[in-house]
C-alpha positions in Angstrom: 1.0 -18.4 -5.7 2.8 -18.6 -2.4 -0.1 -20.6 -0.9 -0.1 -23.0 -3.7 3.6 -23.5 -3.5 3.4 -24.2 0.2 0.5 -26.6 -0.3 2.6 -28.7 -2.7 5.7 -28.6 -0.5 3.4 -29.8 2.5 2.0 -32.6 0.1 5.5 -33.7 -1.0 6.6 -34.0 2.6 3.4 -36.0 3.5 3.9 -38.2 0.4 7.7 -38.9 1.3 6.5 -39.9 5.0 3.8 -42.1 3.6 6.2 -44.0 1.3 8.7 -44.3 4.1 6.1 -46.0 6.3 5.0 -48.0 3.5 8.6 -49.4 2.9 8.9 -50.0 6.6 5.7 -52.0 6.6 6.8 -53.9 3.4 10.3 -54.8 4.9 8.7 -55.9 8.2 6.2 -58.2 6.1 9.0 -59.5 4.2 10.9 -60.4 7.2 8.0 -61.9 8.9 7.0 -64.2 5.9 10.6 -65.3 5.5 10.8 -66.2 9.2 7.4 -68.0 9.1 8.3 -69.8 6.1 11.6 -70.8 7.4 10.4 -71.9 10.7 7.6 -73.9 9.0 10.3 -75.7 6.7 12.5 -76.2 9.7 9.8 -77.6 11.8 8.6 -79.9 9.1 12.2 -81.2 8.5 12.8 -81.5 12.2 9.5 -83.6 12.6 10.6 -85.8 9.8 14.1 -86.1 11.2 12.8 -87.0 14.6 10.3 -89.5 13.1 13.1 -91.1 10.9 15.3 -91.2 14.0 12.6 -92.6 16.0 12.0 -95.4 13.5 15.7 -96.3 13.2 15.9 -96.7 17.0 12.6 -98.8 16.7 14.0 -101.1 14.2 17.2 -101.5 15.9 15.2 -102.6 19.0 13.2 -104.8 16.7 16.2 -106.2 15.1 17.7 -106.7 18.6 14.3 -108.4 19.8 14.3 -110.5 16.7 17.9 -111.7 17.2 17.0 -112.3 20.8 13.9 -114.0 19.9 15.7 -116.2 17.5 18.1 -117.2 20.1 15.4 -117.9 22.5 13.1 -119.8 19.9 16.2 -121.7 19.0 16.8 -122.6 22.6 13.1 -123.2 23.3 12.7 -125.5 20.5 15.6 -127.7 21.9 14.4 -127.7 25.5 11.5 -128.0 27.6 12.5 -125.3 29.8 9.3 -123.4 30.8 11.2 -120.2 31.7 12.6 -120.0 28.3 9.1 -120.4 26.9 7.8 -117.8 29.1 10.9 -115.5 28.3 10.2 -116.1 24.7 6.6 -115.2 25.1 7.5 -112.1 27.0 9.8 -110.9 24.4 7.2 -111.4 21.8 4.6 -109.4 23.9 6.9 -106.6 24.3 7.8 -106.6 20.6 4.1 -106.5 19.9 3.5 -103.7 22.4 6.3 -101.6 20.9 4.8 -102.1 17.6 1.1 -101.8 18.1 0.3 -100.4 21.6 0.1 -96.5 21.5 2.8 -94.8 23.2 5.8 -92.8 22.4 7.1 -95.1 19.8 3.7 -95.1 18.2 3.5 -91.4 18.3 6.7 -91.0 16.8 5.7 -93.6 14.0 2.4 -91.9 13.4 4.6 -88.8 12.7 6.9 -90.7 10.5 6.4 -90.8 6.6 4.1 -93.1 5.0 6.7 -95.8 3.8 8.0 -96.0 7.4 4.2 -96.8 8.4 4.1 -99.4 5.7 7.3 -101.0 6.8 6.1 -101.1 10.2 2.8 -102.8 9.3 4.7 -105.4 7.0 7.1 -106.1 10.1 4.0 -106.5 12.4 2.6 -109.0 10.2 5.9 -111.0 10.0 6.1 -110.9 13.7 2.5 -112.4 14.0 3.5 -115.0 11.5 6.6 -115.9 13.5 4.5 -116.0 16.6 2.0 -118.4 15.1 5.0 -120.6 14.1 6.3 -120.4 17.5 2.8 -121.1 19.2 2.7 -124.2 16.8 6.1 -125.3 17.9 5.3 -124.7 21.5 2.1 -126.7 21.2 4.1 -129.5 19.7 6.6 -129.1 22.5 3.8 -129.2 25.2 2.3 -132.4 23.4 5.8 -134.1 24.0 6.7 -134.0 20.6 9.8 -132.5 19.7 9.9 -130.5 16.5 11.9 -131.9 14.1 15.1 -130.3 12.7 13.2 -129.8 9.3 10.6 -128.0 11.4 13.2 -125.9 12.8 14.7 -125.3 9.4 11.7 -124.3 7.8 11.3 -121.6 10.4 14.9 -120.5 9.7 14.1 -118.6 6.5 11.3 -116.8 8.3 13.7 -115.6 10.8 16.3 -114.6 8.2 13.7 -112.9 6.1 12.4 -111.2 9.2 15.9 -110.0 10.0 16.6 -108.9 6.4 13.4 -106.9 6.3 14.3 -105.4 9.6 17.8 -104.4 8.3 16.3 -103.2 4.8 13.8 -101.0 6.8 16.8 -99.6 8.8 18.7 -98.9 5.6 15.7 -97.0 4.3 15.4 -95.0 7.4 18.9 -94.0 7.4 18.7 -93.0 3.8 15.6 -91.0 4.7 17.4 -89.2 7.3 20.3 -88.6 4.7 17.7 -87.3 2.2 16.4 -84.8 4.8 19.7 -82.9 4.5 18.9 -81.3 1.2 15.5 -79.9 2.1 17.0 -78.6 5.4 19.8 -76.9 3.4 17.3 -75.5 1.0 15.2 -74.2 4.0 18.2 -72.6 5.6 19.2 -71.1 2.3 15.8 -69.7 1.8 15.6 -68.3 5.3 19.1 -66.8 4.9 18.2 -65.2 1.6 14.8 -63.9 2.9 16.5 -62.6 6.0 19.3 -61.0 3.9 16.9 -59.3 1.5 14.8 -58.0 4.7 18.0 -56.9 6.3 19.2 -55.0 3.2 15.7 -53.4 2.8 15.7 -52.4 6.4 19.1 -51.0 6.1 18.4 -49.1 2.9 15.2 -47.7 4.6 17.4 -47.0 7.7 19.9 -45.1 5.5 17.0 -43.2 3.6 15.6 -42.4 6.9 18.9 -41.2 8.3 19.3 -39.0 5.3 15.8 -37.6 5.6 16.5 -37.0 9.3 19.6 -35.3 8.6 17.8 -33.0 5.7 15.2 -32.4 8.1 17.6 -31.5 10.8 19.4 -29.2 8.2 16.2 -27.7 7.3 15.3 -27.2 10.9 18.7 -25.6 11.7 18.3 -23.3 8.7 14.6 -22.5 9.5 15.7 -21.9 13.1 18.6 -19.6 12.0 16.3 -17.8 9.5 13.7 -17.4 12.5 16.6 -16.1 14.7 17.7 -13.6 11.8 14.1 -12.5 11.3 13.6 -12.0 14.9 16.9 -10.0 15.1 15.8 -8.0 12.0 12.4 -7.4 13.6 14.1 -6.5 17.0 16.4 -3.9 15.3 13.6 -2.6 13.4 11.6 -2.2 16.5 14.2 -0.8 18.8 17.3 1.4 18.5 19.1 0.1 21.4 19.2 -3.3 23.2 20.2 -3.1 27.1 20.7 -5.7 29.6 20.5 -5.2 33.4 21.9 -7.5 35.9 20.0 -8.8 39.0 20.9 -5.5 40.7 19.3 -3.4 37.7 22.8 -2.1 36.7 23.5 -1.7 33.1 25.7 -4.8 31.9 25.7 -4.5 28.2 24.5 -1.8 25.7 24.1 -2.4 21.9 25.6 -0.2 19.4 23.8 3.0 18.2 21.7 3.0 15.1 23.6 3.5 11.7 24.2 7.3 11.1 23.7 8.4 14.7 26.2 8.8 17.7 23.7 9.4 20.6 22.9 7.0 23.3 19.6 6.9 25.5 21.3 8.0 28.3 23.0 11.3 29.8 26.6 9.7 29.7 28.4 8.1 26.9 29.2 4.9 29.0 26.4 3.6 31.2 27.9 0.2 32.1 27.8 -0.4 35.7 25.4 2.4 36.6 21.9 2.0 37.7 19.3 2.4 35.1 17.8 5.5 36.8 21.4 7.0 37.4 22.2 6.6 33.7 19.2 8.7 32.7 19.3 11.2 35.4 19.4 14.8 34.8 17.0 17.7 34.3 14.9 16.1 31.9 15.5 12.6 33.3 14.2 13.5 36.6 11.1 15.0 35.2 10.0 11.6 34.1 8.3 9.5 36.6 10.5 6.4 37.1 8.6 5.0 40.0 6.2 2.7 37.9 9.2 1.5 36.0 11.4 0.6 39.0 8.4 -0.9 40.8 7.8 -3.3 38.0 11.6 -4.2 37.8 11.8 -4.8 41.4 8.7 -7.1 41.2 10.3 -8.9 38.3 7.5 -7.8 36.0 7.4 -6.9 32.4 7.9 -3.2 31.7 5.5 -2.0 28.7 5.9 1.4 26.8 7.7 3.4 29.5 8.7 6.8 28.2 11.3 9.2 29.5 13.2 12.2 28.3 17.0 12.8 28.2 18.6 16.1 27.4 20.9 15.7 24.4 23.6 18.5 24.4 23.4 18.7 20.6 20.0 17.7 19.6 18.0 18.9 22.6 15.4 16.9 24.4 14.9 13.4 23.0 12.1 11.2 23.9 12.6 7.5 24.4 10.3 4.3 24.9 11.6 1.6 27.0 10.0 -2.1 26.9 11.6 -4.9 28.9 11.1 -8.4 30.0 12.9 -10.1 33.0 15.0 -13.3 32.3 15.7 -16.0 34.7 18.0 -19.3 35.0 17.1 -22.8 34.6 16.5 -22.8 38.3 14.2 -20.1 38.0 16.8 -17.6 39.5 16.2 -14.1 38.5 19.2 -12.8 36.3 18.2 -9.3 35.3 16.3 -7.6 32.5 16.5 -7.4 28.8 15.4 -3.8 27.6 14.5 -2.5 24.1 14.9 1.2 24.0 13.5 3.3 20.8 13.9 6.9 20.2 10.4 8.2 19.7 11.2 12.0 19.4 10.0 12.2 16.0 6.8 10.4 16.7 6.3 12.7 20.0 6.9 15.8 17.9 4.5 14.5 15.2 2.0 13.7 17.8 2.5 17.1 19.2 2.2 18.6 15.9 -0.9 16.7 15.2 -2.5 17.9 18.5 -1.8 21.4 17.5 -3.2 20.8 14.0 -6.2 19.2 15.6 -6.6 22.1 17.9 -6.1 24.5 15.1 -8.6 22.5 12.9 -11.2 22.6 15.8 -10.5 26.2 16.2 -11.1 26.8 12.5 -14.2 24.5 12.5 -15.6 26.5 15.5 -14.8 30.1 14.3 -15.2 29.5 10.4 -17.6 31.9 8.9 -18.6 29.0 6.7 -21.5 26.9 7.7 -20.2 23.4 8.6 -22.3 20.5 9.8 -22.1 16.8 9.9 -24.9 14.2 10.0 -25.1 10.5 10.5 -26.7 8.0 8.1 -30.0 8.5 9.8 -30.0 12.3 9.1 -29.4 13.4 12.6 -26.8 16.2 13.4 -23.6 15.0 15.0 -21.6 18.2 14.8 -22.3 21.8 14.0 -20.2 24.9 14.2 -21.2 28.5 15.4 -21.8 29.9 12.0 -24.3 27.0 11.2 -25.9 27.6 14.5 -26.4 31.2 13.5 -27.6 30.8 10.2 -29.9 28.0 10.6 -31.4 29.6 13.6 -31.0 26.7 16.1 -29.4 25.9 19.2 -26.6 23.3 18.8 -27.4 21.6 22.3 -30.9 21.1 21.0 -30.1 20.2 17.2 -27.4 17.6 17.9 -29.1 14.1 17.7 -32.2 15.4 15.8 -32.7 15.7 11.9 -33.4 18.8 9.9 -36.9 19.1 11.1 -35.7 20.9 14.0 -35.2 24.0 11.8 -37.8 26.6 12.1 -37.8 27.0 8.3 -39.7 24.0 7.1 -39.1 24.5 3.5 -35.4 24.7 3.9 -35.5 21.7 6.1 -37.2 19.7 3.5 -34.8 21.0 0.8 -31.9 19.8 3.0 -33.2 16.5 3.8 -33.8 15.8 0.1 -30.2 17.0 -0.7 -28.7 14.7 2.0 -30.7 11.8 0.4 -29.2 12.3 -3.0 -25.7 12.5 -1.6 -26.1 9.3 0.2 -27.6 7.6 -2.8 -25.0 8.7 -5.3 -22.0 8.7 -2.6 -20.7 11.6 -4.6 -20.2 15.3 -3.6 -23.0 17.6 -4.7 -23.2 21.5 -4.6 -26.5 23.3 -3.9 -27.7 27.0 -3.3 -30.1 28.3 -0.8 -31.5 31.7 -0.5 -32.2 32.7 3.1 -33.3 35.7 4.9 -30.5 36.8 7.3 -31.3 39.9 9.5 -33.9 41.0 7.0 -31.3 40.7 4.1 -31.8 38.1 1.3 -28.6 35.9 1.3 -27.4 33.2 -1.1 -25.4 30.3 0.5 -23.7 27.7 -1.7 -23.5 24.4 0.1 -21.3 21.6 -0.9 -22.7 18.3 0.6 -20.4 15.2 0.7 -20.4 11.6 1.9 -18.3 10.7 4.8 -16.8 7.2 4.5 -15.2 4.9 7.0 -12.0 3.1 6.4 -13.8 0.3 4.7 -15.7 2.7 2.3 -19.0 2.4 3.9 -21.2 5.3 4.4 -20.8 7.0 7.7 -22.6 10.1 7.4 -22.8 13.3 5.4 -20.9 16.5 5.8 -21.9 19.9 4.5 -19.9 23.1 4.1 -21.9 26.3 3.2 -20.4 29.7 2.1 -22.2 33.1 1.7 -21.8 33.9 -2.0 -24.2 36.7 -2.0 -21.6 39.4 -2.9 -19.8 36.9 -5.3 -23.2 36.3 -7.1 -23.7 40.2 -7.4 -20.2 40.6 -8.6 -20.7 37.8 -11.2 -23.9 39.4 -12.3 -22.2 42.6 -12.6 -19.4 40.9 -14.6 -21.9 39.2 -16.8 -23.8 42.6 -17.2 -20.4 44.3 -18.1 -19.7 41.4 -20.4 -22.8 41.9 -22.4 -23.7 45.7 -21.8 -22.2 48.9 -22.2 -21.2 50.7 -18.9 -21.9 54.1 -20.2 -25.3 53.6 -21.9 -26.5 50.4 -20.3 -27.1 48.9 -23.9 -26.1 45.6 -25.2 -22.6 45.4 -26.3 -21.2 43.9 -29.4 -21.2 40.3 -28.0 -24.7 40.3 -26.9 -25.7 42.1 -30.2 -24.3 39.2 -32.2 -25.9 36.7 -30.0 -29.4 38.3 -30.3 -28.9 38.8 -34.0 -28.1 35.0 -34.3 -31.4 34.0 -32.6 -33.5 36.6 -34.6 -32.1 35.4 -37.7 -33.0 31.8 -36.9 -36.6 33.1 -36.0 -36.8 35.1 -39.2 -35.8 32.0 -41.4 -38.5 30.0 -39.6 -41.4 32.7 -40.1 -40.2 34.2 -43.4 -40.5 37.8 -42.1 -37.8 40.3 -43.1 -35.0 41.2 -40.7 -32.9 44.3 -40.7 -29.4 45.1 -39.2 -28.5 48.8 -39.0 -25.2 50.4 -38.0 -25.2 54.1 -37.1 -22.1 56.4 -36.7 -22.2 59.9 -35.4 -20.6 62.4 -37.9 -17.7 64.6 -36.3 -18.0 62.9 -32.8 -14.3 62.7 -32.4 -13.9 66.6 -33.0 -16.6 67.2 -30.4 -14.9 64.9 -27.9 -11.5 66.4 -28.4 -12.6 70.0 -28.3 -15.3 69.9 -25.6 -13.8 67.0 -23.5 -14.8 63.3 -22.9 -17.6 64.1 -20.4 -19.5 66.0 -23.0 -18.9 63.2 -25.5 -20.3 60.8 -23.0 -23.5 62.8 -22.4 -24.0 62.9 -26.2 -23.6 59.3 -26.5 -26.1 58.5 -23.8 -28.6 61.3 -25.3 -28.0 59.4 -28.7 -28.8 56.0 -27.0 -32.1 57.5 -25.6 -33.0 58.8 -28.8 -32.4 55.8 -30.9 -34.5 53.6 -28.2 -37.4 56.1 -28.7 -37.6 55.3 -32.2 -37.8 51.5 -31.8 -40.1 48.9 -30.4 -39.5 46.8 -27.5 -38.9 43.8 -29.4 -36.1 45.6 -31.3 -32.5 45.6 -30.1 -30.2 48.6 -30.0 -26.6 48.2 -28.9 -23.4 50.3 -28.6 -20.8 48.6 -30.9 -17.8 50.8 -30.6 -17.2 54.4 -29.3 -19.7 56.4 -31.4 -21.2 53.4 -33.5 -24.6 51.7 -32.6 -26.2 48.7 -34.0 -29.9 48.0 -34.3 -31.9 44.7 -34.9 -35.4 45.3 -36.3 -37.4 42.1 -36.1 -40.9 41.1 -37.2 -41.1 43.7 -40.1 -44.1 43.4 -42.4 -42.1 45.0 -45.5 -38.5 45.6 -46.1 -39.2 49.1 -47.1 -40.3 49.9 -43.5 -36.4 49.9 -42.7 -35.7 53.0 -44.6 -38.5 54.9 -42.8 -37.2 53.8 -39.5 -33.6 54.9 -40.4 -34.9 58.3 -41.7 -36.7 58.7 -38.3 -33.7 57.8 -36.3 -31.6 60.2 -38.3 -34.1 63.1 -38.0 -34.4 62.3 -34.2 -30.6 62.5 -33.6 -30.3 65.7 -35.7 -32.2 67.7 -33.3 -30.0 70.0 -31.4 -28.5 68.7 -28.1 -27.9 71.3 -25.4 -25.1 70.4 -23.0 -23.8 73.1 -20.4 -25.8 75.8 -22.3 -24.3 75.0 -25.5 -26.3 73.6 -28.4 -24.6 70.7 -30.5 -25.9 69.7 -33.9 -25.2 66.2 -34.9 -25.7 64.0 -37.9 -25.5 60.2 -38.4 -24.5 58.0 -41.2 -26.7 55.0 -41.4 -25.8 51.8 -43.2 -28.2 48.6 -43.0 -28.7 45.4 -44.5 -32.1 43.3 -44.8 -32.5 39.5 -44.7 -32.6 37.6 -47.0 -30.8 39.8 -49.5 -28.2 41.2 -46.7 -26.9 37.7 -46.0 -27.7 34.4 -44.7 -25.6 34.4 -41.4 -25.4 37.0 -38.6 -21.8 37.6 -39.5 -22.7 38.3 -43.1 -25.5 40.7 -42.3 -23.2 42.5 -39.9 -20.5 42.9 -42.4 -22.9 44.2 -45.1 -24.4 46.7 -42.7 -20.9 48.0 -41.9 -20.1 48.2 -45.7 -23.3 50.3 -46.2 -22.3 52.4 -43.5 -18.7 53.1 -44.8 -20.4 54.0 -48.2 -22.8 56.3 -46.3 -19.9 58.1 -44.4 -17.7 58.4 -47.7 -20.9 60.0 -49.4 -21.2 62.7 -46.7 -22.7 63.5 -43.3 -26.1 62.4 -42.8 -26.5 59.7 -45.4 -28.4 56.5 -45.3 -27.3 53.5 -47.3 -28.8 50.2 -47.9 -26.6 47.3 -48.8 -27.1 45.8 -52.3 -25.3 43.9 -54.9 -23.7 47.1 -56.3 -22.2 47.8 -52.9 -21.0 44.3 -53.0 -19.4 44.7 -56.3 -17.9 47.8 -55.0 -16.6 46.0 -52.1 -15.0 43.6 -54.4 -13.4 46.4 -56.5 -12.4 47.9 -53.2 -10.5 44.7 -52.3 -9.0 44.4 -55.7 -7.6 48.0 -55.4 -6.3 47.1 -52.0 -4.5 44.1 -53.1 -3.0 45.9 -56.2 -1.7 48.7 -54.1 0.6 46.5 -52.4 2.7 46.4 -55.5 2.2 50.1 -56.7 5.4 51.1 -55.2 7.7 48.3 -55.8 6.2 48.0 -59.3 6.9 51.7 -60.1 3.1 52.2 -60.9 3.0 55.7 -59.0 4.0 59.2 -60.3 3.6 62.7 -58.9 2.0 65.6 -60.6 2.2 69.2 -59.5 -0.5 71.9 -59.4 0.7 75.6 -59.0 -0.1 77.9 -56.2 -0.1 81.5 -57.5 0.3 84.8 -55.6 -3.4 86.3 -55.7 -1.9 89.7 -56.5 1.2 89.1 -58.7 -0.2 85.9 -60.1 3.4 84.4 -59.9 3.8 80.8 -59.1 5.0 80.7 -55.5 4.4 76.9 -54.7 3.1 73.7 -56.0 1.1 70.9 -54.6 2.3 67.3 -55.0 -0.5 65.1 -56.1 -0.3 61.3 -56.3 -1.3 59.4 -59.4 -1.5 55.6 -59.9 -1.7 53.8 -63.2 -2.0 50.0 -62.9 -1.5 47.6 -66.0 -4.9 46.0 -65.0 -7.0 48.8 -63.7 -5.7 51.6 -65.7 -5.4 55.1 -64.3 -7.0 55.1 -60.9 -8.2 58.4 -59.5 -6.9 59.4 -56.2 -10.3 59.6 -54.7 -10.7 55.8 -55.2 -7.4 54.4 -54.1 -6.3 57.0 -51.4 -9.2 56.1 -48.9 -8.4 52.6 -49.4 -4.7 53.1 -48.9 -5.7 54.9 -45.6 -7.3 51.9 -44.4 -4.2 49.8 -44.7 -0.4 50.4 -44.3 0.0 50.9 -48.0 -0.5 54.6 -47.3 2.8 54.6 -45.5 4.9 53.4 -48.4 2.9 55.8 -50.8 3.4 58.9 -48.5 7.2 58.2 -48.3 7.3 57.9 -52.0 5.6 61.2 -52.6 7.6 63.0 -50.0 11.0 61.7 -51.4 9.8 62.4 -55.1 8.4 65.9 -54.3 11.6 67.1 -52.3 13.9 65.6 -55.2 11.8 67.5 -57.9 11.6 70.7 -55.7 15.3 70.6 -55.4 15.7 70.2 -59.3 13.3 73.1 -60.4 14.8 75.4 -57.7 18.4 75.0 -59.1 18.2 77.9 -61.6 15.3 79.9 -60.4 15.6 83.5 -59.1 12.8 83.0 -56.7 12.3 79.6 -55.0 9.1 77.7 -55.5 8.1 75.6 -52.3 6.3 72.3 -52.5 3.3 70.9 -50.3 2.9 67.2 -49.5 -0.2 65.9 -48.1 0.6 63.7 -45.1 -1.7 60.8 -44.0 -2.5 60.6 -40.2 -1.1 57.3 -40.1 2.2 58.5 -41.5 2.2 61.5 -39.3 1.9 59.6 -36.1 4.6 57.2 -36.8 7.5 57.6 -34.4 10.1 57.8 -37.4 8.2 60.4 -39.4 10.5 63.3 -38.4 13.6 61.3 -38.8 12.2 60.3 -42.4 11.7 64.0 -43.2 15.2 64.8 -42.0 16.7 62.0 -44.1 14.9 63.1 -47.2 15.8 66.7 -46.8 19.5 65.7 -46.4 19.3 63.3 -49.4 17.6 65.7 -51.7 19.5 68.9 -50.4 16.2 70.9 -50.4 16.0 73.6 -47.9 13.5 72.9 -45.2 11.6 76.1 -45.6 10.6 75.1 -49.2 8.8 72.0 -47.9 5.3 72.5 -46.5 3.5 69.5 -44.8 -0.4 69.5 -45.3 -2.7 67.7 -42.8 -6.4 67.4 -42.5 -8.6 68.0 -39.6 -9.5 64.3 -39.4 -5.8 63.6 -39.2 -5.5 65.6 -36.1 -8.4 63.8 -34.2 -6.5 60.6 -33.5 -3.8 61.8 -31.1 -3.7 65.6 -30.4 -0.6 65.5 -28.0 1.4 63.4 -30.6 0.4 65.8 -33.4 1.5 68.8 -31.2 4.9 67.1 -30.6 5.6 66.3 -34.3 4.6 69.8 -35.5 7.0 71.4 -32.9 9.8 69.1 -34.1 9.1 69.9 -37.9 9.0 73.7 -37.3 12.3 73.2 -35.5 13.6 71.9 -38.8 12.1 74.9 -40.6 9.3 72.9 -42.3 6.0 74.8 -42.8 2.6 73.3 -41.5 -0.7 73.8 -43.4 -4.2 72.9 -42.4 -5.9 71.5 -45.5 -9.7 71.4 -46.2 -10.4 73.9 -43.5 -14.2 74.2 -42.7 -15.2 70.6 -43.4 -14.8 69.7 -39.9 -16.6 70.4 -36.9 -14.1 72.1 -34.6 -11.8 73.9 -36.8 -11.5 76.9 -34.6 -10.5 74.7 -31.7 -7.7 73.2 -33.7 -6.5 76.6 -34.6 -6.3 77.3 -31.0 -4.3 74.1 -30.1 -1.8 73.9 -33.1 0.3 76.6 -34.6 -0.2 76.5 -38.4 1.7 78.5 -41.2 -1.1 78.4 -43.8 -4.8 77.5 -44.1 -6.4 76.1 -47.1 -10.1 77.1 -47.6 -11.9 74.1 -48.9 -13.2 74.0 -52.4 -16.7 73.5 -51.0 -16.7 77.3 -50.0 -15.3 78.4 -53.3 -17.6 76.5 -55.6 -20.9 78.6 -54.5 -19.3 82.0 -54.6 -21.3 84.5 -56.5 -20.6 88.3 -56.2 -23.6 89.7 -54.2 -24.8 86.2 -53.3 -25.5 85.1 -49.9 -22.9 82.1 -50.0 -19.9 84.2 -49.4 -20.3 84.9 -45.5 -18.5 81.6 -44.3 -15.6 82.4 -46.7 -15.3 85.9 -45.7 -15.3 84.9 -41.9 -12.6 82.3 -42.5 -10.5 84.7 -44.4 -10.8 87.4 -41.8 -10.1 84.9 -38.9 -7.1 83.6 -40.7 -5.8 87.1 -41.4 -6.1 88.1 -37.6 -4.2 85.0 -36.7 -1.4 85.9 -39.2 -2.0 82.7 -41.3 -1.3 82.3 -45.2 -4.7 82.0 -46.8 -4.8 79.5 -49.6 -8.0 78.9 -51.6 -8.3 75.7 -53.7 -10.7 74.9 -56.4 -10.6 78.4 -58.0 -12.2 78.0 -61.6 -13.6 81.3 -62.5 -12.4 84.9 -62.7 -15.5 85.9 -60.4 -14.1 83.6 -57.7 -10.6 85.0 -58.1 -11.9 88.6 -57.7 -13.8 87.8 -54.6 -10.9 86.1 -52.9 -8.4 88.9 -54.0 -10.6 91.5 -52.9 -11.0 89.7 -49.4 -7.3 89.5 -48.9 -6.7 85.6 -49.9 -2.8 85.2 -50.2 -2.6 82.2 -52.7 -4.8 80.8 -55.3 -5.0 77.2 -56.6 -7.2 75.9 -59.2 -7.9 75.0 -62.8 -8.3 78.8 -63.6 -4.5 79.0 -63.7 -3.3 75.4 -64.2 -4.5 71.8 -63.8 -2.0 69.4 -62.1 1.1 68.9 -64.4 3.8 66.5 -64.8 7.2 67.3 -63.6 8.5 68.4 -67.1 5.4 70.3 -67.9 5.4 72.0 -64.6 9.0 73.1 -65.0 8.2 74.5 -68.5 5.1 76.2 -67.1 7.3 78.0 -64.5 10.0 78.8 -67.0 7.5 80.3 -69.3 5.9 82.4 -66.5 9.6 83.5 -65.6 10.2 84.5 -69.2 6.9 86.4 -69.5 7.5 88.2 -66.3 10.9 89.1 -67.4 9.4 90.4 -70.8 
């Protein structure tokens, strides 16, 4: 845009100049034309005037000659004087000569107008006529005969006519002269007008030229001022101080310091009058070599880029750069120097820093453990550090200037050349990996190759930076292994298991062959882990993984999903029924005893599995269904194998319905508590009651506890249910103990989730205070499974409860796998013998050994023994004879509602009193 504007401005200036010159030329042409035309008219007028005037003079002469002729003729006619005749003849001849003979008069006549020529011709004819008459008269005279008076009289009219004509011609010539005044005046007017117009045009052009000159001068002055201002700005930008030296090189003038600073480039505040070298003298000033600068000044030469240092008391050493030129007078007399001094401390410090950084970079380049090399566009090495020299196995002095073919490893050299070519073609950085043997060890190097471009963006070469990533690769592989494999058993983890299951399912859908997913869980593993320690538990898990793998093919997958849960993928099955056989084989193999530290452990597993296509269409569905089957197997008892089916799916839906309905059980007042009496084995008196929860839903009806309690255990609903039972049991116990002579305690089952909550003990305190029930009348029952989650936390809770006076009872004793260990870890007040040991008691039978052993052990530990599930008198007699303290079961009473239980107790009291 700026170029276009400048072009048009130049064009406008050229056009104005062109128009100016055209105007000047036109004015000059007009002036010349007016001058030539006026000159032509004036010349013509002057010629005509001269001709007319000459004619007038000639006619006057003719008239005079005629008059003289008349006189002579008259005299001659009357005399015989020969002299008169000769005189007459001479006059006639002169007259004819004046009229006919070429000469001045003739030339003038020739230039006269046409009518003057005609008059002359007529006059000449008349003269000739007169001459003829005179000749006749003369002849007559010579003959002696005088002319008569009549003859003379006859000539008289001719003379008169001739004279008249001459006078008339004279008048015409006079009028002609007078008529010439008008064209002369017109010619002069035209001349004056043309000259005036030309003069006005020339004046206008002169004024216009003056204005243009003034404008040009103004623009020139403005441009000059702008150039001076720009020069001043550039000068101020280029230097910090301007200094003038006189002819003796003394400081004569110093400019003001830059804005924002108060320093001067001298060691003194005022250097006027000092020599330049004295003004900058000092410790630092003397360190600068001033000899070249002073020599140049003494020789009146320019000073370029001279640098020196001045010690500033506040800012420390300051670096300055001096540039100067000598200046002279019009007579070439040396007047001094004009200097420009700039503070270059920042640049010097930056340059010093740059040098330090460059040295540091060079040091880093040389001592970097990374391989660094540079090649030109021809593939020849131009730089190489020590690491590259060592790893590549070449001598730098030999490698520089050569391509990769100088390397001893030909295969590596070929790969490097190919990689360099790819980088130069793409002009983009690329990363490659190389495996190289270094000191007999296979090392992996990751090399990034990048193009080296010049300032114009043209390829200048290729750089390479390589680092040893062997350890990182091993670490990544280890991380990858840990991300996909279990660190203990070295089996695939859940993530890799799901990935392989997805691939196997896709293959099964293509081939149509059955695919099975099995979930295996060790029964009672937590108890073993807690009692015998984690090291034993880890050995059992490793042994289990080996045993499971021994039952499978190489194409199958076994993975550790969680702590004691394993997953199995069976592929390429011929029949779906083969899965059950494999599951049984796995269960039998794991059931074989495991000897660790001389102690044999007996394990059982629960197995749940799903088979494609009935088990689901996605890996997630098959895994979920196998997990559902496993839960069903675990709920069914130890060592069970369950295959997922539609019935289990329906059960799952029912499970979800119950779980959803439980959320409104407590708020909807759908729960109630029933109480089953515990009687003294000897007196058969009611000494306690167990609070049993019941749930009656408006849609589901009366739901058995064994259906909804496990579901509630899986969610937080058990917390609300447990709190409800605790509060209701304590309130009811306080009610039925108001008028009794002998107190009846109440037992409340507590869920592991409820027991391990931090506020559980506070909740018990609050309920006891609210219901005003004595703490020793409350017994908390826990199961062995509830103690597995957090032994330390349970010990702490039990200690706080015992401090309150609350009793602790171990429920379902004997169903776990480390009951003896728990008895050693916790202090219990009572022990409940599980109904599974009571059910098969027969007097004299062989199924009483375990029950007898448990009762004997509890007695030695000082625990109250409670037998639950007593339904026959035979069972009662056995328990009583073996020292069992309390009996609970249908033999005495089923669970009762509060009113019925109270009536039952009262009736028993009445019967006892009777």
